[in-house]
C-alpha positions as CSV (number, residue, x, y, z in Angstrom):
1,M,19.0,11.7,-8.8
2,A,22.2,11.7,-6.2
3,A,20.2,12.1,-3.4
4,L,18.1,9.2,-3.2
5,F,21.2,7.2,-3.8
6,E,22.3,8.2,-0.8
7,I,19.5,7.6,1.0
8,C,18.9,4.6,-0.6
9,K,23.4,3.7,0.6
10,C,22.1,4.7,4.2
11,C,19.0,2.6,4.5
12,L,20.8,-0.3,3.5
13,G,23.4,0.6,6.1
14,R,21.0,0.8,8.7
15,Q,19.4,-2.6,8.2
16,K,23.0,-4.3,7.5
17,E,24.2,-3.3,11.0
18,A,20.4,-3.9,12.1
19,R,20.3,-8.0,10.3
20,Q,22.3,-10.1,9.1
21,V,21.1,-13.7,8.2
22,E,23.3,-17.2,7.8
23,Y,22.6,-19.5,5.2
24,R,23.3,-22.7,5.3
25,G,23.0,-24.3,1.7
26,R,19.6,-24.1,-0.6
27,D,17.8,-26.2,1.6
28,G,19.2,-24.9,5.5
29,D,18.0,-22.1,7.8
30,L,18.8,-18.7,8.3
31,A,19.7,-17.8,11.4
32,E,18.4,-14.2,12.4
33,E,20.6,-11.8,14.4
34,S,18.5,-9.0,16.3
35,G,18.0,-8.7,19.3
36,G,17.8,-12.3,19.9
37,G,15.9,-13.1,17.0
38,K,15.8,-16.4,14.9
39,L,14.5,-16.9,11.9
40,G,14.2,-21.2,11.5
41,G,13.1,-23.5,9.1
42,D,13.9,-23.8,5.7
43,C,13.9,-20.4,4.5
44,A,15.8,-20.4,1.3
45,V,15.1,-17.6,-0.7
46,G,15.5,-17.7,-4.5
47,S,17.0,-20.7,-6.5
48,D,20.3,-19.5,-8.0
49,G,24.0,-18.8,-6.5
50,Y,23.3,-19.6,-2.8
51,D,25.9,-21.9,-2.3
52,V,27.9,-20.0,0.3
53,E,28.2,-20.6,4.1
54,T,27.0,-17.2,5.4
55,R,25.9,-14.5,3.6
56,S,23.5,-10.7,4.7
57,L,20.1,-10.1,3.3
58,E,21.5,-7.7,1.3
59,D,24.0,-9.9,-0.6
60,L,21.0,-12.6,-1.0
61,A,19.1,-9.2,-2.4
62,R,21.8,-9.3,-5.7
63,S,20.8,-12.4,-7.2
64,P,18.3,-12.9,-8.9
65,H,14.3,-13.2,-7.5
66,D,12.5,-16.2,-7.5
67,A,9.2,-15.3,-7.1
68,A,8.3,-19.0,-6.9
69,R,10.8,-20.1,-4.9
70,W,9.8,-17.1,-3.2
71,R,6.4,-17.6,-2.7
72,Q,7.1,-21.4,-1.3
73,D,9.0,-20.7,1.4
74,F,6.5,-17.6,2.1
75,Q,3.7,-20.5,2.5
76,S,5.8,-22.7,4.7
77,A,6.3,-19.9,7.1
78,G,2.7,-19.8,7.1
79,D,2.0,-17.0,5.1
80,G,1.3,-14.4,7.7
81,K,-2.2,-16.6,8.7
82,K,-2.0,-20.1,9.8
83,N,0.6,-20.7,12.5
84,P,2.9,-18.2,11.0
85,N,6.5,-17.9,12.1
86,M,6.1,-13.8,11.9
87,C,10.2,-13.6,12.0
88,R,10.5,-15.3,9.1
89,I,7.8,-14.0,7.2
90,R,9.4,-10.5,8.3
91,G,12.6,-11.5,6.5
92,L,11.4,-12.4,3.3
93,R,9.6,-9.3,2.9
94,Q,13.1,-7.1,3.8
95,L,15.1,-9.3,1.3
96,V,12.0,-8.0,-1.4
97,W,12.1,-4.6,-0.2
98,L,16.1,-4.8,-0.7
99,Q,15.8,-5.8,-4.3
100,T,12.9,-3.2,-4.4
101,E,15.8,-0.5,-3.2
102,K,18.8,-2.2,-5.6
103,E,16.4,-1.9,-8.4
104,L,15.3,1.7,-8.2
105,I,18.9,2.8,-7.7
106,R,20.5,1.0,-10.8
107,L,16.7,1.9,-12.8
108,E,18.1,5.8,-11.7
109,K,21.1,5.2,-12.7
110,E,20.8,2.8,-16.1
111,E,17.5,4.0,-17.1
112,P,15.7,7.5,-15.3
113,Q,13.1,7.2,-18.6
114,K,11.1,4.5,-16.7
115,L,10.7,6.4,-13.4
116,G,8.4,9.2,-13.5
117,Q,9.4,12.6,-12.1
118,V,9.9,12.5,-8.4
119,G,6.6,15.1,-6.8
120,T,4.4,15.5,-3.7
121,I,2.2,18.0,-2.7
122,P,-0.2,18.4,0.4
123,F,-3.2,19.0,-0.7
124,E,-6.2,19.8,2.4
125,V,-9.9,20.0,2.8
126,R,-9.9,24.3,2.5
127,D,-8.3,22.9,-1.2
128,C,-11.5,21.3,-1.6
129,S,-13.5,24.8,-3.2
130,Q,-17.3,24.5,-3.8
131,A,-16.8,24.4,-7.3
132,D,-15.2,21.2,-7.3
133,G,-16.9,17.9,-8.1
134,Q,-20.2,20.4,-8.7
135,E,-20.3,20.6,-11.8
136,E,-21.4,17.3,-15.3
137,L,-21.6,15.4,-12.8
138,Q,-22.0,11.7,-14.0
139,I,-22.8,8.7,-12.5
140,T,-20.0,6.6,-11.0
141,K,-18.8,3.2,-11.7
142,V,-18.5,1.7,-7.9
143,E,-17.4,-1.9,-7.2
144,V,-16.4,-3.6,-4.4
145,M,-14.3,-7.0,-4.8
146,E,-11.7,-8.8,-3.1
147,C,-9.2,-8.1,-5.0
148,D,-5.8,-6.3,-4.7
149,M,-5.5,-2.9,-4.6
150,L,-2.8,-2.6,-7.2
151,D,-3.7,-5.2,-9.0
152,K,-7.1,-3.6,-9.9
153,A,-4.8,-0.2,-10.2
154,G,-2.9,-2.4,-13.2
155,D,-6.7,-3.5,-14.5
156,F,-7.5,0.5,-14.7
157,A,-4.3,1.2,-16.7
158,K,-5.0,-1.3,-18.9
159,Q,-8.5,0.2,-19.9
160,G,-6.5,3.5,-20.4
161,C,-7.3,4.9,-17.4
162,T,-6.1,7.2,-15.6
163,V,-5.6,6.0,-12.6
164,A,-5.1,7.0,-8.1
165,V,-4.6,4.3,-5.4
166,L,-5.2,4.9,-2.2
167,N,-2.1,4.3,0.7
168,M,-3.6,4.2,3.6
169,A,-0.5,5.1,5.2
170,S,0.6,6.1,8.6
171,S,0.5,10.0,10.0
172,S,4.1,10.3,11.4
173,S,6.5,7.6,9.6
174,P,6.5,7.3,5.6
175,G,6.5,3.7,4.8
176,G,5.7,2.9,7.9
177,G,7.5,-0.4,8.8
178,F,8.6,-1.2,5.5
179,R,12.7,-1.8,6.6
180,F,11.2,-3.9,8.8
181,G,9.1,-6.6,7.1
182,A,5.8,-5.4,8.2
183,G,3.0,-6.3,6.5
184,A,0.1,-3.7,6.4
185,Q,-1.0,-2.3,3.1
186,E,1.5,0.7,3.5
187,E,4.6,-1.4,3.1
188,N,3.0,-3.5,0.8
189,M,3.1,-1.2,-1.3
190,Y,6.7,0.0,-0.7
191,R,8.0,-3.1,-1.5
192,R,6.1,-2.9,-5.0
193,S,6.8,1.2,-6.0
194,D,9.1,4.0,-6.3
195,L,6.5,5.6,-3.8
196,Y,9.6,5.7,-1.2
197,R,11.2,7.6,-3.4
198,F,8.2,10.6,-3.3
199,L,7.1,10.4,0.4
200,E,11.0,10.3,2.2
201,P,12.4,13.4,1.0
202,Y,9.6,15.2,2.6
203,K,9.5,13.6,5.8
204,G,10.6,16.1,8.2
205,S,8.2,18.7,6.0
206,L,5.4,16.8,5.2
207,Y,4.9,14.6,8.2
208,P,3.1,13.7,10.8
209,I,0.2,14.2,8.1
210,K,-2.3,16.6,9.1
211,P,-5.9,15.6,10.0
212,D,-7.7,17.1,7.2
213,A,-5.3,16.5,4.5
214,C,-3.4,14.0,1.8
215,L,-0.1,13.8,0.5
216,L,-0.6,13.4,-4.0
217,S,2.4,11.6,-5.9
218,T,1.9,11.3,-9.0
219,N,3.6,9.2,-11.5
220,V,4.6,7.0,-8.9
221,T,5.8,3.2,-10.8
222,I,3.9,0.1,-9.9
223,L,7.3,-2.6,-10.6
224,R,6.5,-5.7,-8.8
225,G,3.2,-8.0,-8.1
226,P,1.7,-8.9,-5.1
227,E,3.0,-11.2,-2.3
228,K,0.9,-13.9,-3.4
229,E,2.8,-14.2,-6.8
230,G,5.6,-13.7,-4.6
231,Y,6.0,-10.5,-6.1
232,P,7.2,-10.6,-9.0
233,F,8.6,-8.0,-11.0
234,L,7.1,-6.8,-13.6
235,V,7.3,-6.4,-17.9
236,P,5.5,-3.7,-18.4
237,S,5.7,-1.6,-15.2
238,F,2.6,0.9,-15.1
239,E,2.5,4.2,-13.3
240,A,-0.6,6.0,-11.1
241,T,-1.3,8.2,-8.4
242,I,-0.8,7.4,-4.9
243,I,-3.1,9.6,-2.5
244,T,-1.3,8.8,1.0
245,C,-3.7,9.8,3.8
246,A,-4.0,8.7,7.8
247,A,-7.4,7.5,8.8
248,L,-8.0,8.7,12.0
249,R,-7.5,6.5,14.7
250,S,-9.2,4.3,17.5
251,P,-12.7,6.6,17.7
252,A,-15.1,6.2,20.5
253,L,-18.2,3.8,19.5
254,T,-21.7,3.5,20.6
255,T,-23.4,0.4,21.1
256,D,-25.0,0.2,17.3
257,R,-21.3,1.0,16.1
258,K,-21.7,4.8,15.3
259,Y,-19.2,7.4,15.9
260,K,-20.1,8.5,19.3
261,Y,-18.5,11.6,18.4
262,A,-19.7,13.8,16.1
263,E,-15.9,15.9,15.5
264,D,-14.4,11.9,14.8
265,E,-17.5,11.5,12.4
266,E,-16.5,15.3,10.6
267,S,-12.3,14.4,10.8
268,M,-13.2,11.1,8.3
269,R,-15.7,12.9,6.5
270,Q,-13.0,15.4,5.9
271,K,-10.3,12.4,5.2
272,V,-12.6,10.9,2.9
273,R,-13.3,14.3,1.1
274,V,-9.8,15.0,0.4
275,I,-8.7,11.6,-1.1
276,L,-12.3,11.4,-3.7
277,R,-11.4,15.5,-4.1
278,G,-7.6,14.9,-4.5
279,A,-7.6,12.2,-7.2
280,E,-9.9,14.7,-9.0
281,K,-7.3,17.0,-8.3
282,A,-4.4,14.4,-10.2
283,G,-6.5,14.5,-13.3
284,C,-8.1,10.5,-12.7
285,D,-10.7,9.2,-13.9
286,A,-10.6,5.8,-12.4
287,C,-9.6,5.2,-7.8
288,V,-8.8,2.2,-6.2
289,L,-9.8,2.5,-2.5
290,S,-10.3,0.4,0.2
291,A,-11.7,-0.1,4.0
292,F,-10.2,3.3,5.5
293,G,-8.9,3.2,8.9
294,C,-11.3,0.2,9.5
295,G,-9.3,-2.4,9.8
296,A,-6.5,-2.1,13.7
297,F,-7.5,1.6,13.0
298,G,-11.4,0.2,14.8
299,N,-13.3,2.6,12.3
300,P,-16.6,1.7,11.8
301,P,-17.0,-0.4,8.8
302,E,-20.8,0.6,7.8
303,E,-20.2,4.3,8.3
304,V,-16.9,4.7,6.7
305,A,-18.8,3.1,3.8
306,R,-21.7,5.7,4.1
307,L,-19.2,8.7,4.1
308,F,-17.5,7.3,0.7
309,H,-21.6,7.1,-0.7
310,E,-22.0,9.9,0.2
311,E,-18.7,12.1,-0.9
312,I,-18.2,10.2,-4.3
313,A,-22.0,11.7,-4.9
314,T,-20.3,14.8,-5.3
315,V,-17.1,14.0,-7.6
316,K,-16.7,13.0,-11.3
317,L,-14.5,10.5,-11.0
318,Q,-15.8,7.6,-13.5
319,K,-14.7,4.3,-11.3
320,V,-14.1,3.8,-8.2
321,C,-13.5,0.1,-7.1
322,F,-13.1,-0.7,-3.0
323,C,-10.5,-4.1,-3.0
324,I,-11.5,-5.5,0.6
325,F,-9.9,-8.6,2.0
326,N,-11.1,-9.7,5.7
327,D,-7.8,-10.3,7.4
328,H,-7.1,-10.9,11.1
329,N,-8.6,-7.4,12.1
330,A,-12.3,-8.2,10.6
331,G,-14.7,-10.2,12.9
332,R,-14.2,-7.5,15.8
333,A,-16.3,-5.1,18.5
334,H,-16.1,-2.5,15.8
335,N,-16.4,-4.9,12.4
336,P,-18.0,-8.3,13.5
337,Q,-19.4,-8.9,10.0
338,G,-15.7,-7.7,8.8
339,N,-15.3,-5.0,6.2
340,Y,-16.3,-6.8,2.9
341,F,-19.7,-7.1,3.7
342,P,-20.6,-3.9,4.6
343,F,-19.2,-2.2,1.8
344,K,-20.8,-4.7,-1.1
345,K,-24.0,-3.8,0.9
346,A,-23.7,0.1,0.6
347,F,-22.5,-0.3,-2.9
348,E,-25.2,-2.6,-4.3
349,H,-27.4,-0.5,-6.3
350,D,-24.0,1.5,-7.5
351,A,-22.6,-1.1,-10.2
352,G,-24.2,1.0,-13.2
353,N,-22.3,1.6,-16.7
354,A,-19.9,4.9,-16.6
355,T,-18.7,6.5,-19.3
356,G,-15.2,6.9,-20.0
357,C,-12.2,4.5,-19.9
358,G,-12.5,0.7,-20.6
359,S,-16.3,1.6,-20.7
């Protein structure tokens, strides 16, 4: 595990060079030096040990995490929704990542049994043989919910399911902008799990991810709760398979929001196929998905939901849940009704009873 420790120390060094935070009292201001950026307002994080004049993010990360106080500070910064102070929000998210990184280093040194063995493999369309998913097919229970993906994965795990979770990823950069406090799903997953351990070592060999492939990471540990709750540390943690796949970016669409080019539709179908067959390959019986590529990447939710509906019929998964929130990327030209409603409509007759885990 020494290699990861060295990677983490390098990451901390880059963070320290790129970003320093000045802390002025428990209720004071945080001032950020990063190209002139400013982290203004009451942005104290946590409740203990913040009585020194100047501290870096790395120093703050050594203090015990106070989820309630973090959540309060996040809400006061606009929580990314109403008049958000994105500089403050990014700083708060960076702090969470540094806490997670510190905890992973500690676990690897002191309690390695609490972390899964690192292993990530590529899974391509050519690995999806005709036999896969075609024998002893059963009814898959499909839900569409407004809920957090990792929260739902935790629910499945408590029911005794072996669960896979889709990581809607950057095709070229593991974790996307997680070091800089970006707020997309992949970055959120990095802050809440040890997925970093599973993808960073393969940055040079498995990236960029092939257009018709995904990456399968088994035994990823989920150790923190959702952003809306202040990223509390979970006791106990749980494990999941993470399926890392990048959606098609900015496809051309017709006036009725269908794929203009058949090759674009086929490309998305292949991605959907490797996600679902990858979950089977990993031995999972439950899968947590979302409106894959229907946000900033501009894929039409009606078409993506249709592709998932058709491909789910070919696999042996017992339970599938689409966790979808309408955010700032909803209500655009490609998704005027948002993403939740088109998926809910596509699967309104598929919430049947499943056998197996949690039934």
